[in-house]
C-alpha positions, -999 to 999 in steps of 0.1 A, spaced: -104 -817 357 -122 -842 336 -103 -869 317 -97 -855 282 -107 -886 264 -140 -888 284 -149 -853 277 -141 -856 240 -167 -884 238 -192 -863 257 -186 -833 234 -190 -852 202 -222 -869 214 -235 -836 227 -229 -818 194 -245 -846 174 -275 -847 198 -280 -809 194 -281 -813 156 -248 -796 149 -228 -806 118 -195 -824 125 -178 -804 96 -172 -767 97 -201 -748 112 -223 -726 90 -237 -709 122 -211 -682 125 -235 -656 137 -247 -679 164 -211 -686 175 -202 -649 173 -174 -651 148 -165 -686 159 -175 -721 149 -185 -755 162 -151 -768 153 -134 -741 173 -156 -747 203 -150 -784 201 -112 -779 204 -118 -765 240 -139 -794 252 -127 -804 286 -99 -780 286 -111 -754 313 -132 -748 344 -151 -717 352 -134 -697 379 -154 -692 412 -162 -657 421 -143 -660 453 -111 -670 436 -83 -644 431 -94 -617 408 -73 -597 383 -99 -572 371 -135 -563 370 -157 -552 341 -184 -526 343 -204 -506 317 -201 -469 311 -237 -464 322 -228 -473 357 -207 -441 359 -226 -418 335 -262 -427 345 -258 -440 380 -228 -421 394 -212 -451 410 -177 -436 412 -174 -447 448 -183 -482 438 -156 -482 411 -131 -469 437 -140 -497 461 -134 -522 434 -99 -508 426 -91 -507 464 -96 -545 465 -63 -553 449 -73 -558 413 -50 -549 385 -77 -534 361 -111 -519 360 -124 -523 325 -152 -499 315 -171 -509 283 -183 -481 260 -203 -480 229 -184 -486 197 -188 -450 186 -178 -435 220 -154 -406 215 -146 -399 251 -113 -406 270 -104 -411 306 -96 -374 306 -132 -365 297 -153 -345 322 -176 -375 328 -146 -391 346 -137 -360 368 -151 -376 400 -135 -409 393 -101 -393 387 -105 -373 420 -112 -405 439 -86 -427 424 -56 -405 420 -27 -426 407 -49 -457 406 -67 -441 375 -39 -458 356 -56 -491 363 -88 -480 345 -91 -490 308 -119 -481 284 -131 -510 262 -150 -501 230 -176 -526 221 -168 -545 189 -204 -542 177 -224 -509 174 -254 -500 195 -263 -489 229 -249 -507 260 -266 -514 293 -255 -513 329 -258 -551 335 -222 -562 331 -227 -594 351 -251 -607 325 -233 -599 292 -196 -601 302 -177 -633 296 -172 -658 323 -136 -663 333 -122 -698 333 -89 -715 341 -74 -737 314 -57 -770 323 -24 -753 320 -35 -725 344 -40 -698 318 -71 -676 316 -99 -683 291 -131 -664 284 -163 -684 282 -186 -664 259 -223 -675 264 -251 -660 243 -269 -629 255 -302 -614 241 -302 -611 203 -314 -576 205 -283 -565 227 -256 -571 201 -233 -544 216 -235 -559 251 -230 -594 237 -198 -585 220 -179 -578 253 -159 -609 252 -146 -602 217 -140 -565 226 -118 -576 255 -96 -598 235 -71 -571 223 -66 -561 259 -65 -597 272 -48 -618 246 -64 -651 257 -85 -677 241 -123 -671 238 -147 -701 239 -180 -693 223 -207 -715 239 -241 -714 221 -262 -714 253 -283 -684 264 -277 -676 301 -270 -644 319 -241 -642 343 -264 -634 372 -279 -668 368 -247 -688 374 -226 -695 404 -201 -721 412 -174 -734 435 -139 -748 426 -152 -784 430 -174 -785 398 -207 -777 415 -226 -751 394 -260 -736 404 -286 -718 384 -324 -714 380 -349 -724 353 -343 -690 338 -317 -709 317 -342 -735 305 -367 -707 298 -340 -688 278 -332 -718 256 -367 -732 251 -373 -712 218 -351 -701 190 -347 -663 192 -330 -662 158 -329 -687 129 -295 -702 139 -303 -707 176 -305 -742 191 -335 -752 213 -320 -769 243 -335 -788 272 -321 -791 307 -299 -822 300 -283 -806 269 -277 -773 288 -260 -793 316 -239 -811 290 -226 -778 276 -217 -766 311 -200 -799 319 -180 -800 288 -169 -763 285 -172 -749 320 -161 -780 341 -195 -783 359 -193 -819 372 -228 -813 387 -252 -786 375 -283 -780 397 -311 -760 381 -335 -746 408 -370 -733 401 -368 -695 395 -380 -672 422 -417 -663 418 -427 -627 408 -391 -615 404 -384 -606 368 -348 -616 362 -351 -652 374 -314 -650 385 -299 -670 413 -279 -640 425 -311 -624 438 -313 -651 466 -280 -670 469 -242 -667 467 -212 -690 472 -188 -674 498 -164 -704 497 -163 -739 483 -185 -751 512 -207 -722 522 -236 -705 505 -256 -676 518 -293 -679 511 -318 -651 516 -345 -654 542 -379 -636 544 -388 -632 580 -423 -634 595 -420 -597 605 -418 -589 567 -447 -612 557 -468 -595 584 -461 -559 576 -493 -539 578 -488 -521 545 -493 -552 524 -527 -559 509 -540 -594 513 -528 -603 477 -494 -589 484 -491 -607 517 -499 -639 500 -471 -633 475 -446 -625 502 -457 -657 520 -451 -677 488 -417 -661 484 -408 -670 520 -418 -706 513 -398 -706 481 -366 -694 500 -370 -720 527 -373 -748 502 -343 -736 483 -322 -733 514 -331 -769 523 -322 -781 488 -288 -762 489 -281 -778 523 -289 -812 509 -261 -808 484 -237 -810 513 -231 -773 516 -233 -751 547 -261 -726 544 -260 -693 561 -292 -673 561 -292 -636 556 -323 -615 559 -340 -602 527 -357 -568 530 -394 -565 522 -404 -570 485 -422 -539 472 -450 -542 448 -454 -512 425 -470 -499 394 -436 -488 384 -422 -523 387 -418 -547 416 -385 -543 436 -367 -572 453 -338 -560 475 -312 -585 483 -279 -587 503 -268 -617 482 -265 -594 451 -229 -585 461 -195 -586 446 -166 -606 462 -132 -595 451 -99 -606 467 -113 -610 502 -134 -578 499 -172 -578 495 -192 -549 481 -227 -553 495 -258 -533 483 -272 -509 508 -308 -496 506 -313 -462 521 -343 -444 504 -367 -456 477 -357 -445 443 -393 -436 433 -424 -426 453 -446 -455 444 -426 -479 466 -422 -455 495 -443 -449 527 -438 -414 539 -406 -413 519 -391 -444 534 -392 -481 526 -420 -499 544 -395 -519 564 -372 -490 571 -371 -499 609 -356 -533 602 -328 -522 578 -301 -514 603 -304 -547 620 -305 -565 587 -273 -548 576 -256 -558 608 -266 -594 603 -257 -595 566 -222 -580 574 -217 -606 602 -224 -634 577 -197 -621 552 -172 -613 580 -177 -647 594 -161 -661 562 -133 -636 564 -145 -608 541 -140 -571 546 -174 -554 541 -179 -523 520 -214 -509 515 -226 -495 481 -258 -474 480 -280 -493 454 -315 -479 456 -314 -466 420 -300 -499 407 -324 -522 425 -354 -502 413 -345 -512 378 -339 -549 386 -304 -554 400 -276 -542 423 -239 -546 428 -235 -581 415 -257 -574 384 -235 -545 373 -201 -561 377 -181 -591 364 -149 -603 379 -121 -618 357 -99 -643 374 -62 -641 377 
């Protein structure tokens, strides 16, 4: 933990540098029913929990069940020893856990259905499936208690962005509203204060999306993470080219304090005959990007384990980037995305992925990387999710014990 007096000085200078008043904030909308003063009271008082730390529960969105039929994934989460599976719903949702939409989940869970809890969003509007991005980040306070770090999400996704506030009646803990835009898929950390993300975070804070937004540069963003998430060192890598989310979870993941898996595009993928010359050049650029990032992660003093990345697929429907790093680690169990058949024809060759012959071997290698760090591997079919820009990690958020 940081020395409290030091952090207090950092926090005060940070708030002044960002142009925030030192008296009561008038930016209540920006701080989502909180204030600058309330945020300042939490300066230096907590550290973001690492994903591989013990987990009390996991947050998902109702669309994961209704639209994507991921009941087996929900069951795998509950089998990992969590106390709760929270399913967020729209504010006007009238269903209950006895509703027909949950029939399959009830059949799979049996008595464990008691661990499922519906969470109505505090703000009206539709919700999305991307729980990783809009859920709060769990943090441990200096006294060991849980806190929720509530970063800003897209201004046009107000229902999703209310998740932290919606959870408070069920988790009577402190919420720390931090006025930085960053999706949860673009953050990972260990327990030693090392936090990693990509320039998606600087892109997201480079303009004011609403009148009361701050415009933040990389140094200011790092100050916020240092002061309110315990990030002694924040490293911001360039975002992956061509891939739309810009999130770090598409190519890297902490498995322990010392070990990070980093995706690797093999020459056999670059040289696939189905690629046009332009597409092959893109894949070669992606390969170079991942090699550079792996070297930079290693230079941080971390052990890097490479795991294969399946072939990127370029499509009129939208480019698809499959990844085995887009997984969820919960209490020694890892739920890893599996890619079986393309979700739409435009990315298929005779009904299969263009690298279908490599996938069995890639799965074996990815599983070995996880098992080598002591994880029990469970596979989750993710073709439908990855086709719209994410997989297992993108649709879940763990809350620490």
